[in-house]
C-alpha positions in Angstrom: 19.5 -26.9 -18.4 21.1 -23.5 -18.8 21.3 -21.0 -21.6 24.7 -19.9 -22.7 25.8 -16.6 -21.1 25.3 -14.5 -24.3 22.9 -16.7 -26.3 20.7 -14.6 -28.4 17.7 -13.9 -26.3 15.4 -13.4 -29.2 16.2 -16.9 -30.4 15.5 -18.2 -26.9 12.1 -16.4 -26.8 11.3 -17.7 -30.3 12.0 -21.2 -29.1 9.7 -20.6 -26.1 7.0 -19.4 -28.4 7.3 -22.5 -30.6 7.3 -24.8 -27.6 4.2 -23.3 -26.0 2.4 -23.0 -29.3 1.4 -26.6 -28.8 -0.7 -25.4 -25.9 -2.9 -27.8 -24.0 -6.0 -28.6 -26.0 -8.0 -30.3 -23.3 -11.6 -29.2 -23.2 -13.6 -29.8 -20.0 -17.1 -31.1 -20.3 -19.8 -28.5 -19.9 -20.9 -28.3 -16.3 -24.4 -29.5 -17.1 -23.1 -32.7 -18.8 -20.7 -33.4 -16.0 -23.4 -32.9 -13.5 -25.7 -35.5 -15.2 -22.9 -38.0 -15.3 -22.2 -37.4 -11.6 -25.8 -38.0 -10.8 -25.7 -41.3 -12.6 -22.5 -42.4 -10.8 -24.0 -41.3 -7.4 -27.0 -43.6 -8.1 -24.6 -46.5 -8.4 -22.8 -45.9 -5.1 -24.7 -48.6 -3.2 -22.0 -51.1 -2.1 -21.2 -51.0 1.6 -17.6 -50.6 2.7 -15.8 -52.0 5.6 -14.8 -49.5 8.3 -12.0 -50.2 10.7 -11.5 -48.2 13.9 -9.7 -48.6 17.2 -6.2 -49.3 15.9 -3.3 -48.0 17.9 -0.7 -45.4 16.8 1.5 -47.7 14.8 -1.4 -48.6 12.6 -3.2 -45.3 13.0 -3.1 -44.6 9.2 -5.7 -47.3 8.7 -8.0 -46.0 11.3 -11.4 -44.8 9.9 -10.4 -46.0 6.4 -13.2 -47.5 4.4 -12.0 -50.8 2.9 -13.4 -51.9 -0.5 -14.2 -55.4 -1.5 -11.3 -56.6 -3.6 -12.7 -60.0 -4.4 -11.3 -63.4 -3.2 -7.9 -64.7 -2.2 -6.5 -67.9 -3.6 -8.0 -69.8 -0.7 -11.5 -68.4 -1.5 -11.9 -66.0 1.4 -12.9 -62.4 0.8 -10.3 -59.7 1.1 -10.6 -55.9 1.3 -8.2 -53.1 0.5 -7.8 -49.4 0.3 -4.9 -46.9 0.2 -2.2 -49.6 0.2 -3.7 -51.5 3.2 -5.3 -54.9 3.0 -7.5 -57.1 5.2 -7.6 -60.8 4.4 -7.5 -64.3 5.9 -4.1 -65.8 6.3 -4.9 -69.5 6.4 -1.5 -70.7 7.7 0.2 -67.6 9.1 2.8 -66.9 6.4 2.9 -70.5 5.2 3.4 -72.1 8.6 1.0 -75.0 8.5 1.1 -75.6 12.3 -0.5 -72.3 13.0 -4.2 -71.3 13.1 -5.8 -69.2 10.4 -6.0 -65.5 11.2 -7.4 -62.3 9.8 -4.7 -59.8 9.3 -4.3 -56.1 8.5 -1.3 -55.8 6.2 0.5 -53.4 3.8 1.3 -56.5 1.7 -1.2 -57.9 -0.7 -2.3 -61.5 -0.2 -0.3 -64.1 -2.3 -1.4 -67.5 -3.4 1.7 -69.2 -2.1 3.9 -67.8 0.6 6.8 -69.7 2.0 8.3 -67.0 4.3 6.8 -64.7 6.8 5.8 -61.2 5.8 8.3 -59.3 8.0 11.2 -61.9 7.6 11.6 -62.2 11.4 11.6 -65.9 11.5 8.3 -65.9 13.5 4.7 -65.7 12.7 4.0 -62.3 11.2 3.7 -59.4 13.5 1.0 -57.8 11.4 -2.1 -56.7 13.3 -4.2 -59.8 13.5 -7.0 -61.7 15.1 -7.9 -65.3 15.3 -11.6 -64.4 15.2 -13.9 -64.7 12.2 -14.0 -67.5 9.7 -13.4 -68.2 6.0 -16.4 -66.1 5.0 -15.3 -62.9 6.6 -13.5 -61.1 9.4 -15.1 -60.7 12.8 -17.6 -57.9 12.8 -18.1 -55.6 15.8 -15.6 -55.2 18.6 -12.9 -57.9 18.9 -9.4 -58.2 20.3 -6.7 -57.8 17.8 -3.0 -58.3 18.5 -0.7 -55.6 17.2 2.5 -53.7 17.8 1.6 -50.4 19.6 4.7 -49.2 21.5 6.9 -47.1 19.2 10.0 -48.4 21.0 9.0 -52.1 21.2 8.1 -54.9 18.8 6.0 -56.7 21.5 2.4 -57.5 20.6 -0.5 -56.3 22.7 -4.3 -56.7 22.5 -6.6 -53.9 21.5 -10.3 -53.6 20.9 -10.8 -53.1 17.2 -14.2 -52.5 15.6 -15.2 -53.6 12.1 -18.5 -52.7 10.6 -20.1 -52.2 7.2 -21.0 -48.6 6.2 -23.8 -48.5 3.6 -22.9 -45.0 2.3 -19.1 -45.7 2.5 -18.4 -45.0 -1.2 -19.9 -41.5 -1.0 -18.0 -40.8 2.2 -14.7 -41.8 0.6 -15.0 -38.8 -1.7 -15.4 -36.3 1.1 -12.4 -36.9 3.2 -8.7 -36.9 2.4 -6.2 -39.7 3.1 -2.4 -39.9 3.0 -1.3 -38.3 6.3 -0.9 -39.9 9.6 0.4 -39.1 13.1 3.7 -40.9 13.6 3.8 -43.2 16.7 7.0 -41.5 17.9 5.3 -38.1 18.0 5.9 -34.9 16.1 3.6 -33.3 13.6 1.3 -35.0 11.1 3.4 -36.7 8.4 2.7 -37.4 4.8 3.3 -41.0 3.9 5.8 -41.8 1.1 4.7 -41.4 -2.5 1.4 -39.7 -1.5 0.4 -36.3 -2.8 -0.3 -33.4 -0.5 -4.0 -34.1 -0.9 -5.6 -37.4 -1.9 -8.8 -39.3 -2.0 -9.0 -43.0 -2.6 -9.9 -44.5 -6.0 -13.0 -46.6 -6.3 -12.2 -49.0 -9.2 -15.6 -50.6 -9.2 -17.1 -47.3 -10.4 -14.1 -46.2 -12.5 -13.5 -43.4 -10.0 -9.8 -42.3 -9.9 -8.0 -41.0 -6.8 -7.6 -37.3 -6.5 -3.9 -36.6 -6.6 -3.6 -33.0 -5.5 -0.2 -31.3 -5.1 1.2 -28.1 -3.8 1.5 -25.5 -4.9 0.2 -22.6 -7.1 3.8 -21.6 -8.2 5.2 -25.1 -9.0 5.4 -28.7 -8.0 6.5 -29.0 -4.4 9.4 -31.4 -4.1 8.6 -32.5 -0.6 10.5 -35.8 -0.9 14.3 -35.6 -1.1 14.5 -38.0 -4.0 12.7 -35.7 -6.4 14.7 -32.6 -5.8 15.8 -31.0 -9.1 13.2 -32.7 -11.2 10.9 -29.7 -11.6 11.2 -26.1 -12.7 11.6 -23.5 -9.9 9.3 -20.9 -11.3 9.1 -17.2 -10.4 6.6 -16.6 -7.6 3.0 -15.7 -8.4 3.6 -12.2 -7.2 6.4 -12.0 -9.8 3.9 -13.2 -12.4 1.6 -10.5 -11.2 4.4 -8.0 -11.8 4.4 -8.9 -15.5 0.9 -7.5 -15.9 0.7 -9.9 -18.8 -2.1 -12.4 -19.1 -0.4 -14.2 -22.0 2.7 -14.9 -19.9 0.5 -16.2 -17.1 -1.5 -18.4 -19.5 1.8 -19.9 -20.8 3.0 -20.4 -17.2 -0.3 -22.1 -16.3 0.0 -24.5 -19.3 3.6 -25.4 -18.3 2.5 -26.0 -14.7 -0.2 -28.3 -15.9 2.3 -30.3 -18.0 4.7 -30.6 -15.1 2.0 -31.7 -12.6 0.5 -34.1 -15.1 3.9 -35.5 -15.7 4.3 -36.2 -12.0 1.0 -38.1 -11.8 -0.9 -35.3 -10.2 -4.4 -34.4 -11.5 -4.8 -31.2 -9.5 -2.8 -28.1 -8.7 -3.5 -26.4 -5.3 -3.6 -23.0 -6.9 -4.0 -20.2 -8.0 -3.6 -18.1 -4.9 -5.5 -14.9 -5.6 -6.1 -13.0 -2.3 -5.8 -9.2 -2.8 -3.0 -7.9 -0.5 -4.0 -5.9 2.5 -1.1 -6.3 5.0 2.3 -5.4 3.5 4.1 -7.8 6.0 1.9 -10.8 5.2 4.2 -13.8 5.0 2.4 -15.2 2.0 2.2 -12.2 -0.2 4.7 -13.8 -2.6 2.1 -16.4 -3.3 -0.7 -14.0 -4.2 -0.8 -13.0 -7.8 -3.4 -10.3 -7.5 -1.0 -7.9 -5.7 -3.1 -5.1 -4.3 -5.7 -4.8 -7.0 -8.8 -6.8 -7.8 -8.8 -6.1 -11.6 -5.2 -7.1 -12.0 -5.9 -10.3 -10.0 -9.0 -11.1 -12.0 -7.3 -10.8 -15.4 -4.4 -13.0 -14.3 -6.4 -15.5 -12.4 -8.5 -16.2 -15.5 -5.4 -16.8 -17.6 -3.9 -19.1 -14.9 -7.0 -21.2 -14.5 -7.6 -21.6 -18.2 -3.9 -22.4 -18.8 -3.7 -25.1 -16.1 -7.0 -26.8 -17.0 -6.2 -26.8 -20.7 -3.8 -29.6 -19.8 -6.5 -31.7 -18.1 -5.3 -30.8 -14.6 -7.9 -29.1 -12.4 -7.2 -25.9 -10.5 -8.0 -25.1 -6.9 -8.4 -21.3 -6.2 -7.5 -20.2 -2.7 -7.8 -19.0 0.0 -11.5 -18.3 0.5 -11.7 -15.8 2.1 -10.1 -12.7 3.7 -6.9 -14.6 4.6 -4.8 -11.4 4.3 -2.4 -12.1 7.2 -0.6 -15.1 8.8 -0.5 -13.7 12.4 -3.0 -15.8 14.4 -4.3 -17.2 11.1 -5.9 -20.1 12.9 -8.0 -18.0 15.2 -8.3 -14.4 14.0 -11.6 -13.1 12.6 -11.4 -10.9 9.5 -14.4 -8.5 9.8 -15.1 -6.8 6.5 -18.0 -4.6 5.4 -20.1 -5.8 2.5 -19.1 -3.1 0.0 -15.4 -3.7 0.6 -15.9 -7.4 0.1 -17.4 -7.0 -3.3 -15.3 -4.1 -4.6 -11.9 -5.3 -3.4 -11.6 -8.9 -2.2 -14.2 -11.0 -4.0 -13.4 -10.2 -7.7 -10.4 -12.5 -8.3 -12.4 -15.4 -6.9 -15.4 -14.5 -9.1 -13.1 -14.3 -12.2 -11.7 -17.7 -11.4 -15.2 -19.1 -11.2 -16.1 -17.5 -14.5 -13.0 -19.1 -16.0 -14.2 -22.5 -14.9 -12.1 -23.2 -11.8 -12.9 -26.7 -10.4 -12.3 -26.3 -6.7 -12.3 -23.5 -4.0 -10.2 -23.9 -0.9 -11.5 -22.3 2.3 -9.0 -20.7 4.6 -7.9 -21.0 8.2 -9.2 -17.7 9.6 -12.7 -16.8 10.8 -14.9 -14.3 8.9 -17.1 -12.1 11.0 -16.6 -14.5 13.9 -17.2 -17.8 12.1 -14.5 -20.1 10.8 -14.2 -19.8 7.0 -14.7 -23.5 6.5 -17.9 -23.4 8.5 -19.2 -20.1 7.3 -22.6 -20.7 5.7 -23.0 -17.1 4.6 -19.7 -17.0 2.7 -20.4 -20.4 1.1 -23.8 -19.1 -0.1 -22.0 -16.1 -1.6 -19.7 -18.5 -3.4 -22.2 -21.1 -4.6 -25.4 -19.2 -5.0 -24.4 -15.6 -5.8 -21.2 -16.3 -7.7 -22.6 -19.5 -9.3 -19.7 -21.8 -8.3 -20.4 -25.4 -9.6 -17.4 -27.3 -8.3 -16.6 -28.4 -4.8 -15.2 -26.7 -1.7 -12.4 -28.3 0.2 -10.8 -27.1 3.5 -7.3 -25.9 3.8 -5.2 -28.6 5.6 -6.4 -28.9 9.2 -8.7 -25.9 8.8 -11.9 -27.8 9.5 -13.6 -27.1 12.9 -17.0 -28.8 12.5 -18.8 -31.3 10.4 -20.0 -28.4 8.3 -21.2 -30.3 5.3 -24.7 -28.9 5.6 -23.2 -25.4 5.7 -21.4 -25.8 2.4 -18.0 -27.5 3.0 -17.8 -30.5 0.6 -14.4 -32.1 1.5 -12.1 -32.2 4.5 -8.4 -32.1 4.0 -6.1 -33.8 4.6 -8.5 -36.1 6.4 -6.3 -37.0 9.3 -6.6 -34.8 12.3 -8.2 -31.3 12.1 -7.8 -27.8 13.1 -8.3 -28.6 16.8 -8.3 -31.5 19.2 -11.1 -33.3 17.4 -9.8 -36.2 15.3 -11.7 -36.0 12.0 -14.9 -34.1 11.3 -15.6 -35.9 8.1 -14.9 -39.4 9.4 -17.6 -42.0 8.5 -19.1 -41.9 12.0 -19.5 -38.1 11.7 -20.9 -38.2 8.2 -23.5 -40.8 9.1 -24.9 -38.3 11.6 -24.9 -35.5 9.1 -27.7 -34.4 6.7 -27.6 -37.1 4.0 -29.0 -34.8 1.4 -26.1 -32.5 2.0 -23.8 -35.6 1.8 -25.3 -36.4 -1.6 -24.9 -32.9 -2.8 -21.2 -32.8 -1.7 -20.4 -36.1 -3.3 -22.2 -35.0 -6.5 -20.0 -31.9 -6.6 -16.8 -33.9 -6.3 -18.0 -36.4 -8.9 -18.9 -33.5 -11.2 -15.4 -32.2 -11.2 -14.0 -35.7 -11.9 -16.3 -36.2 -14.8 -15.9 -32.6 -16.2 -12.1 -33.0 -16.2 -12.3 -36.6 -17.4 -10.0 -37.8 -14.7 -10.9 -41.5 -15.2 -9.2 -41.3 -18.5 -6.1 -39.2 -17.5 -5.2 -40.1 -14.0 -1.8 -41.9 -14.0 -1.7 -43.7 -10.7 -3.2 -44.0 -7.2 -1.0 -43.6 -4.1 0.9 -45.3 -2.7 1.7 -46.7 -6.1 3.0 -43.4 -7.6 6.7 -43.6 -7.1 7.4 -44.0 -10.8 5.6 -40.8 -11.5 7.1 -38.8 -8.7 10.6 -39.7 -9.9 10.0 -38.4 -13.5 12.0 -35.4 -14.6 9.4 -32.9 -15.9 11.4 -29.7 -16.4 12.2 -29.2 -20.0 14.5 -26.8 -21.9 11.4 -24.9 -23.0 10.2 -24.6 -19.5 13.6 -23.2 -18.3 13.4 -20.7 -21.1 9.9 -19.7 -20.1 11.0 -19.4 -16.5 13.8 -17.1 -17.6 11.6 -15.0 -19.9 8.9 -14.7 -17.2 11.4 -13.6 -14.5 12.9 -11.0 -16.9 9.4 -9.7 -17.7 8.7 -9.4 -14.0 11.6 -7.1 -13.2 10.4 -3.6 -12.4 12.8 -0.8 -13.1 12.0 1.7 -10.3 14.7 4.3 -10.9 17.3 5.0 -13.6 19.1 8.3 -13.1 20.9 9.7 -16.1 20.1 6.5 -18.0 22.7 4.5 -16.1 21.0 1.4 -17.5 21.4 -0.6 -19.6 25.1 -1.3 -19.0 27.3 -1.2 -22.1 30.8 -2.5 -22.6 31.5 0.7 -24.4 31.0 2.8 -21.2 31.6 0.2 -18.4 34.9 -1.7 -18.2 34.6 -3.1 -14.7 31.6 -3.8 -12.4 31.5 -4.8 -8.8 28.9 -7.3 -7.6 28.3 -6.7 -3.9 26.1 -8.2 -1.2 25.4 -11.5 0.6 22.2 -11.9 -1.4 24.2 -11.9 -4.6 25.2 -15.5 -4.3 22.9 -16.8 -1.6 22.0 -20.5 -1.8 18.5 -22.0 -2.4 16.9 -23.4 0.8 16.1 -27.1 0.8 13.1 -27.7 3.1 14.2 -31.4 3.4 17.2 -30.2 5.3 19.9 -31.7 3.0 23.1 -29.9 3.8 21.3 -27.2 5.6 22.1 -26.1 9.1 19.1 -24.2 10.1 15.5 -23.2 9.3 12.2 -25.1 9.0 9.4 -25.8 6.6 8.4 -22.1 6.5 11.8 -20.8 5.7 12.1 -19.0 2.4 15.0 -17.9 0.3 15.7 -15.1 -2.2 14.2 -17.2 -5.0 11.1 -18.7 -3.5 9.1 -18.0 -0.3 8.8 -20.5 2.5 6.0 -23.0 3.4 3.8 -25.1 1.2 4.6 -22.8 -1.7 8.3 -23.2 -1.5 10.3 -24.5 -4.5 13.9 -25.6 -4.2 16.4 -26.7 -6.8 19.4 -25.6 -8.8 19.3 -21.8 -9.1 21.3 -19.3 -11.0 22.2 -16.6 -8.5 22.5 -13.0 -9.3 26.3 -13.1 -9.1 26.5 -16.1 -11.5 24.1 -14.7 -14.1 25.5 -11.2 -14.1 29.2 -12.3 -14.0 28.8 -14.7 -16.9 27.1 -12.1 -19.0 29.6 -9.4 -18.2 32.5 -11.7 -19.0 31.0 -12.5 -22.4 30.9 -8.8 -23.1 34.5 -8.3 -22.0 33.6 -6.5 -18.8 35.7 -7.3 -15.8 34.0 -8.3 -12.5 35.1 -7.8 -8.9 33.0 -9.2 -6.1 32.3 -8.7 -2.4 29.8 -11.4 -1.5 28.9 -10.3 2.0 27.3 -7.2 3.5 30.6 -6.1 5.1 30.6 -2.4 4.5 34.4 -2.0 4.3 34.8 -4.8 1.8 31.8 -3.5 -0.2 33.2 0.0 -0.5 36.6 -1.4 -1.4 35.1 -3.4 -4.3 33.0 -0.4 -5.4 36.1 1.9 -5.6 37.7 -0.5 -8.1 34.7 -0.4 -10.5 32.9 1.9 -12.8 29.5 0.7 -11.5 28.7 -1.1 -8.3 25.8 -3.5 -8.4 24.4 -4.3 -4.9 22.1 -7.3 -4.5 19.9 -7.0 -1.4 17.1 -9.2 -0.4 14.6 -10.4 2.1 12.1 -13.3 2.1 9.1 -14.6 4.0 7.2 -17.8 4.7 3.8 -19.3 5.4 2.5 -19.3 9.0 4.2 -16.1 10.1 4.2 -12.5 9.0 7.4 -10.5 8.4 8.8 -8.7 11.4 9.3 -5.5 9.3 9.7 -4.3 5.7 13.5 -3.9 5.9 16.0 -5.7 3.8 18.1 -8.4 5.4 21.6 -8.3 6.9 21.9 -4.6 7.4 21.7 -4.0 3.6 20.6 -0.4 4.1 23.9 0.5 5.8 25.9 -1.2 3.0 23.9 0.7 0.3 24.4 4.0 2.0 28.2 3.5 2.2 28.7 2.1 -1.3 26.7 4.8 -3.1 29.2 7.4 -1.8 32.0 5.5 -3.4 30.7 4.7 -6.9 27.8 4.8 -9.3 25.4 2.4 -7.6 22.6 0.1 -8.9 20.6 -1.8 -6.3 18.9 -5.0 -7.2 16.2 -6.1 -4.7 14.9 -9.7 -4.4 11.9 -9.6 -2.1 8.5 -11.4 -1.4 6.6 -8.1 -1.4 6.9 -4.5 -0.2 10.2 -3.2 1.2 11.2 0.2 2.4 14.1 2.0 0.7 15.3 4.9 2.8 18.4 5.3 0.5 16.3 5.5 -2.7 17.1 9.1 -3.5 20.9 8.5 -3.1 21.4 5.7 -5.6 21.5 5.8 -9.4 19.4 2.8 -10.3 16.9 0.5 -8.5 15.2 -2.6 -9.8 13.0 -5.2 -7.9 12.2 -8.8 -8.6 9.5 -10.5 -6.5 11.4 -13.8 -6.0 12.3 -14.9 -9.5 12.9 -18.6 -9.2 15.8 -20.6 -10.7 16.5 -18.2 -13.5 17.0 -15.2 -11.2 20.5 -14.5 -12.3 20.0 -14.9 -16.0 16.9 -12.7 -15.8 18.9 -9.9 -14.0 21.6 -10.2 -16.7 19.1 -9.9 -19.5 17.7 -6.7 -18.1 20.9 -5.1 -16.9 22.7 -5.5 -20.2 19.8 -4.5 -22.4 18.8 -7.8 -23.9 15.4 -7.2 -22.4 14.1 -3.7 -21.9 12.2 -3.7 -18.6 8.5 -4.5 -18.9 7.5 -5.2 -15.3 5.1 -2.9 -13.4 4.5 -2.8 -9.6 1.5 -5.0 -8.6 1.7 -3.3 -5.2 2.6 0.1 -3.8 6.1 0.4 -2.3 5.6 2.5 0.8 7.7 5.5 1.7 7.9 4.2 5.2 6.5 1.2 7.1 3.9 3.6 8.5 2.5 3.9 5.0 1.2 0.4 5.1 -1.3 -1.7 7.1 0.2 -3.9 9.8 -1.1 -7.3 10.7 -3.9 -7.2 13.4 -2.7 -8.7 16.7 -6.1 -9.0 18.3 -8.6 -11.8 17.9 -10.8 -9.5 15.9 -9.2 -7.8 12.8 -11.5 -5.1 11.5 -10.9 -4.0 7.9 -11.7 -0.5 9.2 -9.9 1.2 6.2 -12.5 -0.3 3.9 -11.5 0.2 0.3 -8.7 2.6 1.1 -5.7 0.3 0.7 -2.7 0.8 -1.6 -3.2 3.6 -4.2 -6.8 4.0 -3.1 -5.7 5.5 0.2 -5.1 9.2 0.6 -3.2 8.6 3.8 -0.4 6.5 2.5 2.7 8.0 0.8 4.4 5.9 -1.9 8.1 5.7 -2.5 7.0 4.1 -5.8 3.3 4.0 -6.7 1.2 1.0 -7.8 1.6 0.3 -11.5 5.0 2.1 -11.7 7.7 0.8 -13.9 10.3 2.4 -16.2 12.0 1.1 -19.2 14.9 2.1 -21.5 12.8 4.6 -23.6 10.0 7.1 -23.1 6.5 7.1 -24.4 4.1 9.9 -25.4 0.3 9.4 -25.0 -2.2 11.0 -27.3 -5.3 12.7 -26.0 -8.2 10.3 -25.1 -11.2 10.0 -27.4 -14.5 8.4 -26.5 -17.0 6.8 -28.9 -19.8 4.3 -29.0 -19.0 0.7 -29.6 -22.0 -1.0 -31.1 -19.8 -3.7 -32.7 -18.6 -5.2 -29.4 -20.6 -7.3 -26.9 -21.4 -5.6 -23.6 -19.4 -2.5 -24.4 -20.9 0.6 -22.8 -18.2 3.0 -24.0 -15.0 2.9 -26.1 -11.9 5.0 -25.2 -9.1 5.3 -27.7 -5.6 6.6 -27.3 -2.2 6.0 -28.9 1.3 5.5 -27.5 4.4 6.7 -29.3 7.9 5.6 -28.6 9.8 8.9 -28.3 13.1 7.4 -27.2 15.9 5.4 -28.9 15.2 1.8 -27.7 12.4 -0.6 -28.8 10.3 -1.4 -25.8 6.8 -2.1 -24.6 4.7 -0.4 -22.0 1.6 -1.1 -19.9 -1.2 1.5 -20.5 -3.4 1.7 -17.5 -6.9 3.0 -17.3 -8.2 4.3 -13.9 -11.9 5.1 -13.8 -13.4 7.7 -11.5 -17.1 6.9 -11.0 -19.8 9.4 -10.0 -19.9 10.3 -6.3 -23.0 8.1 -5.8 -20.7 5.1 -6.3 -19.0 5.8 -3.0 -15.5 4.9 -4.1 -12.6 6.6 -2.4 -10.5 7.1 -5.6 -10.3 6.2 -9.3 -10.0 2.4 -9.6 -8.0 0.4 -12.1 -10.5 -0.9 -14.6 -8.4 -2.0 -17.5 -4.8 -2.2 -18.8 -3.1 -3.0 -22.1 0.4 -4.2 -22.6 1.7 -3.0 -25.9 3.9 -4.9 -28.3 7.6 -3.9 -28.5 7.3 -0.5 -30.2 10.1 0.7 -32.3 11.6 4.2 -31.8 9.4 6.7 -33.5 6.6 4.3 -34.0 3.1 4.3 -32.5 0.6 1.8 -31.2 -3.1 2.4 -31.0 -4.9 1.4 -27.8 -8.6 0.7 -27.4 -10.4 0.3 -24.0 -13.9 -1.1 -24.2 -15.7 -0.4 -20.9 -18.2 -3.1 -20.0 -21.3 -2.9 -17.8 -19.2 -4.2 -14.8 -16.6 -1.5 -15.4 -19.1 1.3 -14.9 -20.9 -0.4 -12.0 -20.5 -0.2 -8.3 -21.7 -2.4 -5.4 -24.8 -1.0 -3.8 -25.3 -2.4 -0.3 -28.9 -1.4 -0.2 -29.7 -3.2 -3.5 -27.4 -6.1 -2.5 -25.9 -6.1 -6.0 -23.9 -4.2 -8.5 -25.6 -1.2 -10.0 -24.7 0.7 -13.2 -23.6 4.2 -12.3 -25.1 7.2 -14.0 -23.7 10.7 -14.1 -20.3 12.2 -14.7 -17.2 9.9 -15.1 -13.6 10.7 -15.5 -11.2 8.3 -17.3 -7.5 8.6 -16.4 -5.0 6.9 -18.5 -1.3 6.7 -17.8 1.8 4.8 -16.9 0.9 4.2 -13.2 -1.7 5.1 -10.6 0.2 8.3 -10.0 1.6 9.0 -13.6 -1.6 10.0 -15.4 -0.9 11.3 -18.9 -4.4 12.1 -20.0 -8.0 12.3 -18.6 -11.4 12.4 -20.2 -14.7 13.5 -18.8 -17.8 11.7 -20.1 -21.4 11.2 -18.9 -23.7 8.2 -18.9 -27.4 8.9 -18.3 -26.8 12.6 -18.1 -24.2 14.7 -16.3 -24.8 15.3 -12.6 -22.9 18.5 -12.0 -24.4 19.1 -8.6 -22.7 16.0 -7.2 -19.3 16.5 -8.8 -16.3 17.4 -6.6 
């Protein structure tokens, strides 16, 4: 679904507004009501389940599964089933009356009349089987079962298989994932076909649905080749962060909820909200907060509410201090208490306040203890922050049966973070504190009841192919993806108002650079010659958060728009310097597209652009007026920034990258994006990943704009547009008419230019010295409407109790500051237009700097 090259953007956006006006109207149950229903369900979980263990590799998927009683076969014998596997008595071995009855383990349900063998090999079925037991049930305890075990042979061999009944099996089924297995021919753990990334089994007897949880926070992961192209390739979450627009994120969350729901999923493994610390972090493109806790908190709230308004539950991640990928499975992030509460906790707390259902714990250690076993951090989460949902591990991040410490669910349930098989297997849970087991099961059930999953869940794996195959991207979603990508573009530099481009002044443009027409990476390897699951591209980062599909490249989008305006286009779609200069000399304006990307599991090597782009830019800018478009997963260095005429950045814009670039370059959308991170002057102006086993956050709160040591090429919050704004002086007043408003600050913004546009007015608050903060912190921001030239918009900031508070380590809590404050309002952390001094509880001049 594509928009025409010059289709009226305003009409497109109006269509988006109309489409999203029918927002999700699902209302979760109050936590208290859901908790009561969970307690009632838990009290009914008293039917033992059949545990099978000891199967060899070719049947390993069924190992440690808890089989439910599925009733009787046609011959009157009991049969059991779970997760697409069945155990039942075959009275005549596939209809062959001359054979003895057997109990078999099969992926085929029992049938009343069979006249051919299950595997069509002309022999008695080679399903795993035993001749033990009788018509009343399979043989309990340890018995020899015949099965195929050798990956390279169909020969049967005998193995000791143990069957036993587990009284608490229904509870245990909620606490451990299923769907992955270790293939008999080796390799890494593999997801079985038509299973979601995370699953638990349904318990039909109790009307408990399966949990169908899918990657990722930025869109539905098309991890099966057959479903490629059926979902929207959305802009990354960092791009969403660059919009500084909670309403856009809310609409995005609702659209995500609709697409996941349309695919049969009842959960999204997102949002990802970690505040950036390491500029080279391979997963920064996934983290919506950028470098600021207030920005992250505002957007996380909108995301969670948007997703869950569609009846799909959200999973906030990664708890906690998972700010680098280097040694992520072993490094210990060591963070002081004040920094935790001032910088890294707030987006998680905001997600909890917004009603998020699940928290995912991370791979790393925290203060020497693995996150998914860290009792202290779980107490912070559940007791101090009041989280009422359940905690699940990241995939293979479990290192202990830590249910008594606060972990409620192990994912994916097969294998773990070390050589131990499964820490939440039934044998392990039987040895655990049963009160903790009940509490964990109750938390899982509470989420199910609160989100009314028994009414909305579409399918249970492996019977979900129909839903996986559905095409869930819509014309409205494509328009929203385009609008969001355009709103995420940050105009960093615009010398002599070279932008927007007009056909009146520009007759020919050159589009230059290998990134201009780079393909989208398909992690399934179709038609691709290199790379792996962690490979990203210039539209979506790599790993579990990667989205692939049909993308509009920068070259395609810009060329189509230029041609519709009568502007000629020449291209040089490589980073060959000679060819690029030749194309530039033929044009009025040279547009260089440069990029880099990143992926999960490894940090970036450096902050440079790919393919020697810096050399290309330096050469081309000497030949023509030059605009550089950057597609990146986070911070990059721009040593040529003072030499070029225009610079814009998009933090991986998804499938509508090219159309979004065109909308901005040709003036259909005046830039509205703002940097959610600081772009460093050099790589030395950033924090590198820690290479040692212990990673101390020794800088404390002094990251990004809060650091006096780092020099910015472009500061946090920066973003230009095609007009200018004038800010009126700040005025403070009381605010008795608003709840929890400690002080109101008013200002006005006037458009003093010639183009209608919006801006983001940012308030940075400098607390009294007693607060111990290294710099003024962002406390609020307001995105204006599109202000006409000569017109003005009034801005009101209501400061709440939390806005004027700081974390006091001695008190172990936030404390309201008293004394002299300074409010700084402007267009970025460095572009402060007006400041206001005010006092709360008296002015403390003795302690003022």
